[in-house]
N, C-alpha and C positions, 0 to 999 in steps of 0.2 A: 509560627506561620500557620496559614490555613491550608488544608489538603483534603482531598476526597479519600476517605479511609475505608479499606476493606478489612474487617476483623474476622470474617468467616466466609468461606466459599458458599455461594448461593445466589439468590435472586438479586438483580441490580438494585431493586428497591431497598435493600438492606444497607446499601452504601450511604455514608454520611459525611458531610463536610464538617471537619473538626479543627480545633486549635491543637497543634502538635509541636513538638520540638523540632528544630531544623536538623536535617541529616548531617552526620559528621563527615568532615572533609579528610581524606586520606592522601597518602603519597600517590602522585601520578594522576590526581583527580582535580576537577575544577567545580566550583559552585556557580550555578546559573540562577539569576533572577528570571524566573520563567514569565515570559510575556504571553505565550499562547501554547496550547497543546492540541495536536491533531488526534482525532479519534479513529481507531482502526478496529477491525473485527477481532483480532487477537486480544484486545483490551477486555472485551466482553467475556471471551472464553477464559481468560485468566481470573477474572472476578468470580466466574461461576465454577472454577476449579476443573474446567474441561480442556485446558490447553495441555500441550505435550510436557510442559514443566509447570511446577507449582511454586510460586514465591513463598518465602516464609511470612507468616502472619504476625502482626498486621502489615499491610503494604498499601501503596497508593497506585492505582491503575494509571495508565497513560504512558505510551512508549515513543512519542514523537514530540519534541519540544523545540521552541525557538525562544531566545532571550539574550540577556547580556551577562557577561562574566563578572562576578563580584568578588571572587577569591580564587587563587590558584594554589594548589598543593605543592609540596616539595617534589623536585624533579621534573616539573612541567616547564617546558620552553616553547617559545613561539606563539604564546597566547597572552593577551593583556587584559587587565581589568577594564571594563566598559566596552569590550569588543562584542559586536553582534554575532551570535553563533546559532547553529542548529545542531541537534543531536538526536540519534535514535537510541533507545534503551528499552529493555524489556518492560520495566514498570518504573513508577516514581514521578511521572510527568504531570499529573493533575495535582499540583502543589505550587505554592508561591516560590519555592526554591527546590532545585534539584542538584544533586551531586552526581557527576558522571565521569568516567575515565576520559582523560585528555585525548586518547587515541580515537574516540568516536566523534570528536568535535569537528564541525565543518563551518568555516566562516560564512556568514550570510552576505551574498553579493549586494552591492549598493542599490541596484534597481529593484531588489526584492523586499517587500514589506514583511513584517513579522508574522502576520496571519498566513501569508503564502508560504513562508519559510517553515512554519509549523506543520504544514501538510505536504510539503514537497517530497521529502525523502521517502516516506513510507510507500507512496505509489510510484513515483517516477524513477527512483534509483532501482527499485526492484524490477520494474518493467523493462528498464533499459538493459540491465544485466541479463534478464531472461531472453530478450530478443537479440541482443548483440552477442553475448558470449555463449549462452546455452543453446539457442536455436540457430545462431548465425544467419539470421533473416537477411535475405537478399532482395534488392530492388526488383520489382516485377513479380515477386511471389505473392501468394494469397494467404492472408492471416485472418483466422477466425478468433474473435475475442468473446469469451463468455463473461457474463456480468459486466457488460460494456459500459453501463451507466454508473458503476461504482468508482471509487477513487483509483484503485489499481487498474481496473478495466479501462477507464477513460484515459489513464496515462498510457496504457498499451496502445490504445487507438491512436493517440497523438504521435507516439514514438514510431509506431508502424508506418503511419502516413509519412512522417519525416524521413524515414529510411527508404521510401519509395515503394513500399508494398501496397497491394490492393487490400483494403481493410474491410472486413465484414463484422459488424457488431451484433451481439445477441443480448436482448433485453427482455424484461418480463411484463412490460406494460406500454400502452400507447404514450403515456406521459414521458416515460424514459426515452422512448424513441424520438419524441418531439424535441426533447432536450439535446439529444445527440445531433439531430438535424440542425439545430441552432449552432452547434459547434462545427458544422460543415461536413458531417458524415451522412452520406446518402444511402449506403448499402447496409440495411439493418433488418434483423429478424426479430419480430415481436412474438414471443412464445405464447402470448395470449391469443394470437391470430393464426399462427402457422406451426407446423411440425418442423423441428430443427433439421432433420435429415432431408426432408422434402424441399425445404427452403434453400439449403445449401446446394442441393442437386439442381434446383432451378437457376440459382444465381451463377453457378459455375458450369452450366451446361453438362452436368454429370461428371465433371473432372475431379471435384473435391478440392480440398485446401492443402496448402503446403505446411502450415503451422497452426496448431490449436493452442491457444493461450487460455488456461483454465484456473481461475482463482476461486471457483465455486465448488467443484466436487459433486458428490451425490450422484443421483440418477443421470443428471445432465452430462456428466463426464463420459459415461459409456456411450451415449448417443453421439456426442461430439467426436469421440475417437473414430467412429465409423465414417465420419466425413473426410478423414485424412486420405490423401491420395498416396500412391507409391512413393516411398522415401519421405513420407511426411514425418514431422516432428511434433510431439505432443508434450506441452509444457505443463507440469504439475506445480502450480503456484500457491494454492491454498485451498481451504475447505470452508468457504463462507456459508455453505448450506448447512454446515454442522455435521456432514456425513462424508466419509471417505469413499471416493468413487471406486467402482470395480471395473476391471478391464479383461476382456477375453484375449488372452495372450496369443491365440492362434492368429489373430488379426495382425499382430506384429510380424509373425512369420510370413503370412501370405502377402502383406503389403510392404514388407521390409520397413516398417515404421519404427521410430525410436521414442520411447517414453523417457522424458528428461525432467529430473527434479530441479527446482529452483529454490535455493536456500541462501538468501542474501546475507544472513548473519555469518554463515560459513565463508561466503565469498569475501565479506568485509574482513574477517579474521585472517584469512590465508593469502589473500591477493590484494593487499592494500594499494600497490602500485596501479593495478588495473582499476580499482575502485576510484582512485583519484583521476585517472584518465577519463573514465566514464563520466565523472561529475563535471569535469572541464568541458566535455563534449555536450553534456546536458545544458550547461550554462550558455553555450553557444546557441543551442536550440531555443532556450528561454529568451535570450537577448533578441532573437529575431521573431519571437512570438509563436514559434512552432509548438512549444509545450508550455502549459500553464495550468495549475490545478484549478478546478471549478469548485468554489466554496459554496455549498448549498445553504448551510446555516451556521450561525455563530451564537454560542451560548456563553454565559458567565459561569464562574466556578461554582456558585451556589445552585446552578442548574445543570451541573455536570452529569448527573444521573439521567436527565432528559436527553442529553447529548448521546450518551451511551445507548439509551433506549431507542433513539432515532436510528442509529446505525444497526442495532439489533433487529429492528422492524423491516429492514431492507427497503425503506421508503426514500432513502437519501439518493440524490443524484449528484455525484461528485464526492466532496469531502465535507466533514463536519469538524469544526474547530471550537475549542473552549478558550475564550480570552481571559487570561488571568489578571493582567494589568495592562494599562495603556502604554 
């Protein structure tokens, strides 16, 4: 089979599409004929050796796939050959075949196509867990979303709106702001034109926001934390900036703010019942058009490095997907 292979941690340009042997199927696992693989920022960090964990070399980047089951291992029940499924995994997705634990498999609902399925979980399931369980976002509250034009950020914007919150998006360019306006979001802060804290003060009449959703980190994190009002909740979702944000803890004391980590992998491992309920609720939102990934670009496997580079450049509006097969 063909796969994008990382033989050493380093620049994305060193990755190569190669002919490799198919992964071995073990007990409790299924083999997927991959139709599409969604690209997320952790894929880049893994290839560069900058993520919290390092996979054994060589490995195939790509942590979000959709495809059809071609083989089931011993001890697997409830899944059938030919079934359309999606799965999240740390790596292994940018390949014609992927072997994944049966427990991470989610059936693809009939109305959803494979490209959409390949990018749905990474953004929408994480954002839904963050806003529903971790922040307990309530209707009428104000939600500030950093990186609002990215895959995770745009998912949070959609979900926050569906939950009845007032949603304010933060973007880095006029083009990204325009794209979000096309999605029906009117309250936006373009950091190329405005200071974050001043803009939030203007939009909220000085009251601040109830929830900060931050998949970006870095310097922006500290600024966003200062926009939270009393009893505000600050969600730490990721570090797309490549830097871990710093927080003045006296603010938590003065405003009685809460810093809340969001670790979807941990949630998936320890609270599978809640995971399944979340997904069913997300599917209801999807069915009525309230949530839907925005696919910015589609690449073929032989251009997978370009797909990773596009996400790394932060020029993407929504999601990038690699089509492996029709």
